[in-house]
N, C-alpha and C positions, 0 to 999 in steps of 0.2 A: 217825754215823747218816745215812742218806742223805736227801736233800731230797725233798719231796713234788713230784708235777710238779703244774701250776696247776689240772689238770682233778682231782686228788684233792682239793687244797686246796677248790677249787670245791662238791665234793661233800661233804665235811666241815660245810660251812656252809649247808646247805639250810634248817634250820630257822629263819636271818635273813633267807628270802625275803619280800621286802613283800606279796607274792599269797598267803602263807599265812595262813588263820584259825586260832586256835587253837579246839577244840571240847571241854568237858568230858564225858567219856564214863565209864560203867560198862560193861566188855567181860566177858561171861560166854565162857569156854572150857571146852573138855573138860577141862583143867589146872586151873582156878581163875578166879577171877576179879580184874580188875585195875581200878583205879580212877586215872584220870588224865586226859592231854591227848592227844587225836590231832588230828590236821591236815586240813583241806580246802584247795583253790583259792579265790580270792573267787568265781571263775565256776561252781562247782561247788558243789551240796548234798554234805553227808557220805553219804549214800546213792550217789550218784556218783560220789565218792572211792573209796569202798569197793568198787564195781561196777568201775570203770574204773582207780583207780590215779589219779596225777595228777604231772607233772613240777614240781620246783625247782630253780631256778637252773639249769635245763639237764639235772638229773639225775631219771631215772624214779625216782620212791617210789611204794610201796605197790603193787606189781603183785599180787606174790602176799603181801605181808607187811605189816602195819597196823602203823603206827609212832606211840608212846607217849613220851611225856615225863611226869616227874613222877608216877612210877607207886606206888602200893600195891598189892600184890599178896596175895590171901587165897588161902591155900593150903585145898585139900579137906579136908584131915585137923587144920585150925585152923592157928593161927599165922599170921603176914604178915612180908612184909620189904618194903624199898622199894627202888626202881632209879631213877635218875637217866634212864635210857630201856631201852626194849625195843621189840622187834619180833615181832610175834605173826603166825603163819601163818595167813592169812585160812581155809585149810580148818578150821581146829580152832575157830574162832569159833562160839559158839551164838546168840550175839545181841548188839548194841553197843546200850545203852540211851544217848541224848543228855539230859544234865542242862541246866537252865537255859531251860527252857520250847519246847521242840520245835526241829523241823527249819527250820531259817532257810532263805529264798530265796536264790539266788545274789545277788551284786550287781547284775548284768543282765540282761536278758531276751533283748537284743537276739538274733535268729537263732535263738531258741527254739519248738520246735513244741510248741505247748497241746496236750494230749489230753484230752477229757473224761475225767473217773473217777468212778465212784461208790463208795463207801463199803460194805464187807459186813462186819457183825458175825462174827468170827471167832473160833476157840477153836482155839489150836496146842500141841502137846504136844512139849515139848524138856526131853527126862530132863535132871536131875528139875524142869523147870519147866512150869508151865501158864500160857501167855500169851494172854490176854483183850483184843481190842482190834479195831479197825477195819482192814481190810485195803483196800487201795485198787486198784482193776483198772479197766480200759476199761468205759465205760459199757454196752459190750454183754454184756460177759464176766460167767460167773459163777465161784464161788468157786475151782471147781478152776482154771480156765483162767488165773486170776491166779498160781497155783504155775506154771506152763508157759510161763514166759519167759525168755530169755537170760541176766539179771542172777542172779547168785548169791544179793544180796541183796535181800529185799523188804521194802517200807515197812509199818509197822502204827503205828497212831496210836492216843491215848489208852487206853494199856495198862496193865492190871492184871497184875502177876506173882506169882504163889503157888509155891511159898511165898516169903515176900521174899528178897531178896538179903541177902548176909552184912552188907551197909552198912544194913540194916535198912529200905532202899527197895523199895517194890512197886508205886510208879505212876508211869508218864513219859507226856509228850506224844507222844516218838516213838522208836520202835524200829528197828532195821534187823536183819532175822531172815536168817540163813544159811539158806535153804531144803534144802539139803542135811542138816540137821542136826534136820528137822521128821519126828517121828515120824509124827503124825497131824494133821489139819485138818479141822476141822466148822465149821457155820454155830454162833453162839453165840445161847444163848436171850436 
């Protein structure tokens, strides 16, 4: 058996990077629902990690795929399976709901530009789900403007989801929505 070079060994232990923070999530995809842990850098929010990826132990992680560990996958036709780890293609993610009280701020705000934002009550249809929550956009922007941004994942807070997820959950403080999976968006009443 050939020995791994130091770079390969380094890449395998990316989860032990002290800069990473574990985040409990429910990830709804076009092929099922995944419950487990994903990761973010201590300097980034989960939303930033989803949009930009992050580096761990010198290896770029999470550019096109979202890493998860200790995963329970719920299949659309029923049934479930456990996996130690999985990497989900971000293009197939419908939304990522963060468990445990919502989106934490990064550990540091040094060098960050603060942009004034206003919440807009919105209703998003993402088959088979309807998400109602607060879409945050620049203070001067209208609802449609908040969808026309460079980032793929957009933030929604104080979210109600119907029908409830296979886990029975229907309420989350923070959800990162893949705008490419949105069928329609409207202002909520």
